[in-house]
LUMTORMI-692465 format. One record per residue (C-alpha): x, y, z. Coordinates in pm, 1 decimal. Example, Ala and Ser with C-alpha at 12.3 -4.5 7.8 and 13.67 -1.06 7.14 Angstrom:
2
<site x="1230.0" y="-450.0" z="780.0"/>
<site x="1367.0" y="-106.0" z="714.0"/>
//
This chain:
267
<site x="1504.7" y="2658.3" z="488.2"/>
<site x="1380.3" y="2698.9" z="133.0"/>
<site x="1297.2" y="2436.0" z="-130.4"/>
<site x="1578.8" y="2191.4" z="-203.2"/>
<site x="1620.8" y="2015.7" z="-535.6"/>
<site x="1976.1" y="1884.9" z="-485.9"/>
<site x="2027.2" y="1519.8" z="-575.4"/>
<site x="2106.6" y="1282.5" z="-292.8"/>
<site x="2395.1" y="1043.0" z="-333.8"/>
<site x="2138.0" y="760.2" z="-338.9"/>
<site x="1954.0" y="774.1" z="-669.7"/>
<site x="1651.7" y="588.7" z="-531.1"/>
<site x="1531.0" y="908.3" z="-363.3"/>
<site x="1442.1" y="1186.3" z="-607.0"/>
<site x="1197.4" y="1478.2" z="-634.7"/>
<site x="1295.9" y="1622.6" z="-296.0"/>
<site x="1196.7" y="1986.3" z="-236.6"/>
<site x="1253.8" y="2033.9" z="135.1"/>
<site x="1031.0" y="2266.9" z="336.7"/>
<site x="768.4" y="2412.1" z="102.0"/>
<site x="497.0" y="2500.0" z="355.4"/>
<site x="679.1" y="2383.1" z="671.7"/>
<site x="421.3" y="2106.1" z="714.5"/>
<site x="665.3" y="1817.8" z="733.1"/>
<site x="956.2" y="1841.7" z="973.5"/>
<site x="1251.2" y="1598.8" z="985.9"/>
<site x="1239.7" y="1586.2" z="1365.6"/>
<site x="901.4" y="1413.7" z="1333.7"/>
<site x="1076.0" y="1104.2" z="1200.6"/>
<site x="1412.4" y="1119.4" z="1378.2"/>
<site x="1396.7" y="1040.5" z="1749.5"/>
<site x="1653.9" y="970.0" z="2022.2"/>
<site x="1774.8" y="613.3" z="2005.6"/>
<site x="1739.0" y="580.7" z="1627.9"/>
<site x="2027.4" y="412.1" z="1450.0"/>
<site x="2093.4" y="594.1" z="1125.4"/>
<site x="2320.2" y="543.9" z="828.7"/>
<site x="2466.2" y="831.5" z="628.2"/>
<site x="2598.0" y="818.7" z="272.9"/>
<site x="2589.7" y="556.9" z="-0.9"/>
<site x="2485.6" y="219.4" z="145.6"/>
<site x="2496.1" y="383.0" z="491.5"/>
<site x="2873.6" y="405.1" z="493.1"/>
<site x="2876.9" y="590.2" z="826.3"/>
<site x="2665.4" y="463.3" z="1116.7"/>
<site x="2543.6" y="683.4" z="1400.3"/>
<site x="2301.2" y="693.2" z="1693.1"/>
<site x="2062.7" y="982.1" z="1758.1"/>
<site x="2109.9" y="1110.9" z="2112.8"/>
<site x="1880.2" y="1414.4" z="2106.0"/>
<site x="1635.7" y="1608.9" z="1890.1"/>
<site x="1521.2" y="1970.4" z="1919.4"/>
<site x="1253.4" y="2167.3" z="1737.8"/>
<site x="1270.4" y="2522.7" z="1610.6"/>
<site x="1054.9" y="2786.6" z="1446.3"/>
<site x="1194.4" y="2715.9" z="1099.2"/>
<site x="1407.4" y="2403.7" z="1135.1"/>
<site x="1491.8" y="2143.9" z="1395.1"/>
<site x="1822.1" y="1979.1" z="1475.3"/>
<site x="1945.5" y="1640.2" z="1586.2"/>
<site x="2248.8" y="1544.8" z="1793.8"/>
<site x="2408.7" y="1229.1" z="1658.7"/>
<site x="2704.1" y="1027.1" z="1777.6"/>
<site x="2872.5" y="919.8" z="1454.4"/>
<site x="3108.4" y="633.6" z="1383.8"/>
<site x="3418.9" y="648.1" z="1170.1"/>
<site x="3393.8" y="787.0" z="816.4"/>
<site x="3362.2" y="1111.1" z="623.2"/>
<site x="3035.4" y="1298.1" z="560.0"/>
<site x="2974.3" y="1513.4" z="251.4"/>
<site x="2694.5" y="1737.4" z="123.5"/>
<site x="2380.4" y="1565.7" z="-10.9"/>
<site x="2452.4" y="1239.7" z="171.4"/>
<site x="2136.9" y="1031.6" z="208.2"/>
<site x="2021.1" y="946.4" z="561.2"/>
<site x="1864.2" y="608.8" z="636.1"/>
<site x="1679.9" y="477.1" z="940.3"/>
<site x="1837.1" y="139.4" z="1013.5"/>
<site x="1733.9" y="-165.0" z="1209.5"/>
<site x="1913.0" y="-271.1" z="1524.7"/>
<site x="2158.3" y="-463.3" z="1309.4"/>
<site x="2248.3" y="-144.5" z="1118.5"/>
<site x="2198.7" y="-315.5" z="782.5"/>
<site x="1965.4" y="-291.8" z="482.2"/>
<site x="1993.0" y="80.5" z="409.0"/>
<site x="1693.8" y="178.2" z="197.5"/>
<site x="1584.4" y="-179.0" z="133.9"/>
<site x="1378.4" y="-267.0" z="441.1"/>
<site x="1073.2" y="-52.3" z="363.1"/>
<site x="810.0" y="-37.7" z="89.3"/>
<site x="921.6" y="157.0" z="-218.7"/>
<site x="580.1" y="321.5" z="-203.5"/>
<site x="401.3" y="603.4" z="-381.8"/>
<site x="706.9" y="825.4" z="-433.7"/>
<site x="874.8" y="554.2" z="-638.4"/>
<site x="571.7" y="468.8" z="-848.7"/>
<site x="471.9" y="832.2" z="-908.2"/>
<site x="814.3" y="985.5" z="-966.1"/>
<site x="932.5" y="1231.1" z="-1231.9"/>
<site x="1124.2" y="961.4" z="-1421.4"/>
<site x="1040.3" y="922.0" z="-1790.8"/>
<site x="1164.4" y="753.1" z="-2107.4"/>
<site x="1377.7" y="444.5" z="-2056.2"/>
<site x="1389.3" y="483.6" z="-1677.5"/>
<site x="1216.4" y="187.3" z="-1521.9"/>
<site x="959.9" y="120.5" z="-1252.6"/>
<site x="905.0" y="-240.9" z="-1145.7"/>
<site x="1137.9" y="-341.8" z="-1428.9"/>
<site x="928.4" y="-178.4" z="-1702.1"/>
<site x="1033.1" y="135.4" z="-1894.7"/>
<site x="834.3" y="452.0" z="-1829.4"/>
<site x="780.0" y="503.7" z="-2204.1"/>
<site x="549.7" y="200.3" z="-2198.2"/>
<site x="191.0" y="317.3" z="-2247.5"/>
<site x="26.0" y="371.7" z="-1908.2"/>
<site x="351.6" y="356.8" z="-1711.8"/>
<site x="427.8" y="731.0" z="-1673.9"/>
<site x="229.9" y="902.1" z="-1394.4"/>
<site x="72.4" y="1245.8" z="-1417.8"/>
<site x="352.7" y="1441.7" z="-1252.2"/>
<site x="388.4" y="1817.1" z="-1205.3"/>
<site x="668.7" y="2010.2" z="-1035.7"/>
<site x="579.3" y="2374.2" z="-1106.3"/>
<site x="637.1" y="2590.6" z="-799.5"/>
<site x="305.7" y="2774.7" z="-758.5"/>
<site x="8.1" y="2831.7" z="-532.4"/>
<site x="-238.3" y="2544.0" z="-523.6"/>
<site x="-528.6" y="2602.4" z="-760.7"/>
<site x="-845.3" y="2412.1" z="-841.6"/>
<site x="-745.0" y="2420.9" z="-1208.0"/>
<site x="-418.4" y="2235.9" z="-1136.5"/>
<site x="-601.0" y="1966.0" z="-940.0"/>
<site x="-858.8" y="1925.7" z="-1215.5"/>
<site x="-592.6" y="1885.6" z="-1482.2"/>
<site x="-401.5" y="1619.1" z="-1290.8"/>
<site x="-719.9" y="1428.8" z="-1207.0"/>
<site x="-866.4" y="1441.1" z="-1558.0"/>
<site x="-542.2" y="1324.3" z="-1717.5"/>
<site x="-526.1" y="1035.7" z="-1471.0"/>
<site x="-887.7" y="937.2" z="-1540.7"/>
<site x="-798.0" y="867.6" z="-1903.4"/>
<site x="-596.1" y="563.1" z="-1796.6"/>
<site x="-836.7" y="435.3" z="-1533.5"/>
<site x="-1139.4" y="214.2" z="-1580.1"/>
<site x="-1499.0" y="314.5" z="-1537.8"/>
<site x="-1592.9" y="279.4" z="-1174.1"/>
<site x="-1238.4" y="308.0" z="-1038.9"/>
<site x="-1223.8" y="465.2" z="-694.3"/>
<site x="-1012.3" y="778.1" z="-649.1"/>
<site x="-889.5" y="965.0" z="-342.8"/>
<site x="-681.6" y="1280.2" z="-302.1"/>
<site x="-434.2" y="1329.7" z="-18.0"/>
<site x="-255.8" y="1645.4" z="100.8"/>
<site x="-91.7" y="1786.1" z="411.6"/>
<site x="-211.6" y="2061.5" z="644.5"/>
<site x="-145.2" y="2381.1" z="447.4"/>
<site x="-278.6" y="2254.2" z="115.6"/>
<site x="-578.8" y="2089.0" z="279.4"/>
<site x="-667.8" y="2421.4" z="437.6"/>
<site x="-599.2" y="2604.9" z="110.8"/>
<site x="-832.7" y="2373.8" z="-81.0"/>
<site x="-1104.5" y="2425.0" z="178.5"/>
<site x="-1058.9" y="2801.9" z="153.2"/>
<site x="-1085.4" y="2781.1" z="-226.9"/>
<site x="-1417.7" y="2601.7" z="-195.6"/>
<site x="-1543.0" y="2851.1" z="64.5"/>
<site x="-1470.7" y="3141.2" z="-169.8"/>
<site x="-1659.1" y="2967.4" z="-452.5"/>
<site x="-1967.5" y="2884.2" z="-246.5"/>
<site x="-2290.1" y="3008.1" z="-401.3"/>
<site x="-2548.2" y="2867.6" z="-155.4"/>
<site x="-2638.6" y="3089.9" z="141.3"/>
<site x="-2720.4" y="2891.0" z="454.5"/>
<site x="-2989.8" y="3014.3" z="695.6"/>
<site x="-2739.8" y="2990.1" z="984.4"/>
<site x="-2375.2" y="3088.9" z="1007.3"/>
<site x="-2111.1" y="2819.3" z="1036.7"/>
<site x="-1738.2" y="2863.1" z="985.2"/>
<site x="-1509.0" y="2604.9" z="828.1"/>
<site x="-1633.3" y="2276.1" z="682.6"/>
<site x="-1728.0" y="1925.5" z="789.6"/>
<site x="-1544.3" y="1745.9" z="507.3"/>
<site x="-1386.5" y="1807.6" z="169.3"/>
<site x="-1465.4" y="1651.0" z="-166.0"/>
<site x="-1356.2" y="1703.9" z="-523.6"/>
<site x="-1541.8" y="1650.2" z="-851.0"/>
<site x="-1457.0" y="1700.5" z="-1217.5"/>
<site x="-1736.3" y="1535.7" z="-1414.6"/>
<site x="-1683.0" y="1177.1" z="-1296.9"/>
<site x="-1836.0" y="1146.6" z="-951.9"/>
<site x="-1721.8" y="1274.9" z="-615.8"/>
<site x="-1371.5" y="1209.2" z="-483.6"/>
<site x="-1278.7" y="1229.7" z="-117.9"/>
<site x="-1004.6" y="1475.9" z="-21.0"/>
<site x="-818.3" y="1362.4" z="289.6"/>
<site x="-578.7" y="1526.2" z="532.8"/>
<site x="-266.7" y="1311.8" z="570.7"/>
<site x="13.8" y="1439.8" z="793.4"/>
<site x="268.5" y="1215.5" z="618.6"/>
<site x="217.6" y="1350.6" z="266.6"/>
<site x="543.8" y="1519.7" z="154.4"/>
<site x="539.5" y="1895.5" z="202.9"/>
<site x="373.3" y="2084.1" z="-82.5"/>
<site x="237.1" y="1776.4" z="-260.1"/>
<site x="-106.2" y="1672.3" z="-382.1"/>
<site x="-142.8" y="1298.2" z="-439.1"/>
<site x="-424.2" y="1179.7" z="-669.3"/>
<site x="-459.1" y="804.0" z="-622.5"/>
<site x="-655.3" y="552.2" z="-823.7"/>
<site x="-714.1" y="309.5" z="-539.3"/>
<site x="-798.0" y="24.2" z="-776.2"/>
<site x="-456.3" y="43.4" z="-943.3"/>
<site x="-255.3" y="-55.6" z="-632.9"/>
<site x="-169.3" y="-395.5" z="-492.4"/>
<site x="23.0" y="-524.2" z="-191.7"/>
<site x="244.6" y="-804.6" z="-321.0"/>
<site x="358.7" y="-1034.1" z="-43.5"/>
<site x="537.1" y="-1362.9" z="8.6"/>
<site x="337.6" y="-1426.5" z="324.3"/>
<site x="134.3" y="-1254.2" z="592.5"/>
<site x="295.4" y="-1046.2" z="865.8"/>
<site x="423.4" y="-1301.3" z="1115.7"/>
<site x="699.2" y="-1389.8" z="1361.9"/>
<site x="1026.5" y="-1506.2" z="1207.2"/>
<site x="1033.0" y="-1773.5" z="1476.6"/>
<site x="741.1" y="-1855.2" z="1700.7"/>
<site x="807.1" y="-1688.0" z="2042.2"/>
<site x="583.5" y="-1947.0" z="2205.6"/>
<site x="818.6" y="-2224.8" z="2095.4"/>
<site x="1118.2" y="-2093.1" z="2287.0"/>
<site x="1248.2" y="-1872.7" z="2006.0"/>
<site x="1298.7" y="-1566.3" z="2226.4"/>
<site x="1664.6" y="-1465.6" z="2210.5"/>
<site x="1843.1" y="-1290.8" z="2498.4"/>
<site x="2022.2" y="-971.8" z="2402.2"/>
<site x="2396.4" y="-964.3" z="2458.9"/>
<site x="2487.2" y="-843.4" z="2810.6"/>
<site x="2121.3" y="-778.9" z="2895.5"/>
<site x="1836.6" y="-953.8" z="3071.7"/>
<site x="1603.4" y="-850.1" z="2790.1"/>
<site x="1480.2" y="-1089.8" z="2524.2"/>
<site x="1367.4" y="-1023.3" z="2168.6"/>
<site x="1170.3" y="-1182.4" z="1887.5"/>
<site x="1160.9" y="-1068.7" z="1524.1"/>
<site x="849.7" y="-1004.2" z="1322.5"/>
<site x="879.3" y="-992.0" z="941.0"/>
<site x="663.1" y="-905.3" z="642.8"/>
<site x="813.9" y="-977.3" z="301.2"/>
<site x="600.3" y="-752.9" z="84.2"/>
<site x="598.1" y="-444.3" z="-135.5"/>
<site x="353.7" y="-197.4" z="-283.8"/>
<site x="296.8" y="-213.9" z="-661.4"/>
<site x="109.3" y="25.8" z="-888.7"/>
<site x="-44.8" y="-152.4" z="-1188.1"/>
<site x="-112.3" y="167.4" z="-1384.8"/>
<site x="98.5" y="466.8" z="-1277.1"/>
<site x="-58.8" y="682.8" z="-1550.6"/>
<site x="-396.4" y="651.8" z="-1375.6"/>
<site x="-249.9" y="840.3" z="-1078.6"/>
<site x="-126.3" y="1196.3" z="-1030.3"/>
<site x="129.7" y="1373.8" z="-814.9"/>
<site x="175.0" y="1750.9" z="-795.8"/>
<site x="475.6" y="1893.4" z="-609.1"/>
<site x="592.8" y="2235.3" z="-485.1"/>
<site x="242.0" y="2369.7" z="-429.8"/>
<site x="201.5" y="2645.3" z="-172.2"/>
<site x="-95.1" y="2757.2" z="32.6"/>
//
């Protein structure tokens, strides 16, 4: 499967490029027993009955309910009640650091507001130190002195960055040692940690200003009803009981321009 740029029928999910380096596989997130919704507002509901892996692409067997499926339908993981398609999870980094510009909004504010458009790149190319430097330096302009930065990437790009540093090494060690113990990045403003994250979208480099993010919450993660006060509910036709835990919160970026996101980078 090559890169995909087709638009899903749900406009909340954009900048999708499919398998770039084959680091992120859909079968990692779809497992037997999942209840999924397909199409706008999860018009068709189904249950995953089996998942297989393959050399280039995996597959899932799904028992679908009534309704028609069309190309580019969005797929949602649903709760047991099969409701809340796309609204029960944090909007996250992809929403804050998207390709939207101009009058498109994030958190109710137009992207053409100063500091509200992230450093975003979508050129399909091999990862280079120059590209990382450019994204980082542009993001630094909108950060404050002393802000903490971190860079995240998946397996192929993490290895590629390490290989780039190995080829640039100028210090000869008295003993031979392959690989590296840790990766860092610097471009004139202190050292930045580079971290391997298996959930980073395939082919992406995420440059985060950690001081520009907040978790906004109504309350702490807690039980909807206290299980110790007899709030355990028996499931219909079962001897099993359940209790519901909730966290009404979201992730908010205070300065998207102080962050960077590079997509479609290959190793």
